[in-house]
C-alpha positions as CSV (number, residue, x, y, z in Angstrom):
1,X,99.2,82.3,106.6
2,X,96.5,85.3,106.8
3,X,96.9,88.9,106.4
4,X,93.9,90.7,107.7
5,X,92.2,94.2,108.3
6,X,90.1,94.8,111.4
7,X,87.8,97.8,111.7
8,X,87.9,99.2,115.0
9,X,85.0,100.9,117.0
10,X,86.8,104.4,116.4
11,X,86.6,103.8,113.0
12,X,90.4,103.1,112.2
13,X,91.9,99.8,110.8
14,X,94.3,97.7,112.3
15,X,96.3,95.4,109.9
16,X,97.8,92.0,111.1
17,X,99.4,88.7,110.3
18,X,98.6,85.4,111.6
19,X,98.7,81.5,111.2
20,X,95.1,81.1,112.5
21,X,92.8,83.9,111.7
22,X,89.8,82.5,113.8
23,X,91.9,82.4,117.0
24,X,93.4,85.6,116.3
25,X,90.1,87.7,116.1
26,X,89.2,86.1,119.3
27,X,92.3,87.2,120.8
28,X,91.7,90.5,119.4
29,X,88.0,90.7,120.7
30,X,88.7,89.4,124.3
31,X,91.5,92.2,124.7
32,X,94.0,89.7,125.8
33,X,96.9,92.0,125.4
34,X,97.3,95.0,127.4
35,X,99.5,97.2,124.9
36,X,97.6,96.2,121.8
37,X,96.3,98.8,119.5
38,X,92.8,97.3,119.6
39,X,92.2,96.7,123.3
40,X,90.6,100.0,123.6
41,X,89.1,99.8,120.0
42,X,86.7,97.0,120.7
43,X,84.3,95.7,119.4
44,X,86.4,95.0,116.3
45,X,85.1,93.6,112.8
46,X,87.0,91.7,110.3
47,X,86.7,93.4,106.9
48,X,89.3,91.7,104.7
49,X,91.5,89.1,104.8
50,X,93.6,87.1,102.1
51,X,95.6,83.6,102.5
52,X,99.2,83.1,101.5
53,X,100.9,79.8,101.3
54,X,104.5,81.6,102.0
55,X,104.7,83.1,105.5
56,X,107.7,85.6,103.9
57,X,105.2,86.9,101.1
58,X,102.5,87.3,103.8
59,X,104.7,89.2,106.1
60,X,105.9,91.4,103.2
61,X,102.4,92.1,102.2
62,X,101.2,93.0,105.9
63,X,104.3,95.5,106.0
64,X,103.0,97.2,102.7
65,X,99.6,97.5,103.7
66,X,100.3,98.9,107.2
67,X,102.0,102.1,105.3
68,X,98.9,102.6,103.3
69,X,96.5,105.5,103.9
70,X,93.0,104.8,105.0
71,X,91.4,105.5,102.1
72,X,93.8,103.0,100.1
73,X,92.8,100.2,102.5
74,X,89.4,101.2,102.2
75,X,89.6,100.8,98.5
76,X,91.4,97.2,99.0
77,X,88.5,96.3,101.6
78,X,85.8,97.4,99.1
79,X,87.7,95.4,96.2
80,X,88.2,98.6,94.3
81,X,91.4,97.4,93.0
82,X,91.6,99.9,90.2
83,X,91.6,102.8,92.5
84,X,94.8,101.4,94.3
85,X,97.1,103.0,91.8
86,X,95.5,106.4,92.0
87,X,95.5,106.2,95.8
88,X,99.2,105.7,95.9
89,X,100.4,109.0,94.0
90,X,101.3,111.8,96.9
91,X,99.2,115.0,96.4
92,X,101.7,117.9,96.9
93,X,100.0,121.4,97.3
């Protein structure tokens, strides 16, 4: 199983999970699903992926990333792992 992040043409990120990364990227870029978040945001670029042996772990990681801010996702994409804890803090003003 793979958790992946796509960068959309409108500079947003889409996070997903799949058992076949190559097929899923092709599906996203072809706009196969009318209701898909990515359909109107093509072309798409794969900017991050990680493989998991356990599907439940992959799904849990995908759900976790989907809740992250754009800046935290960008830090993950850029392999700036040391920034992730700081980006998790709420900034109340």
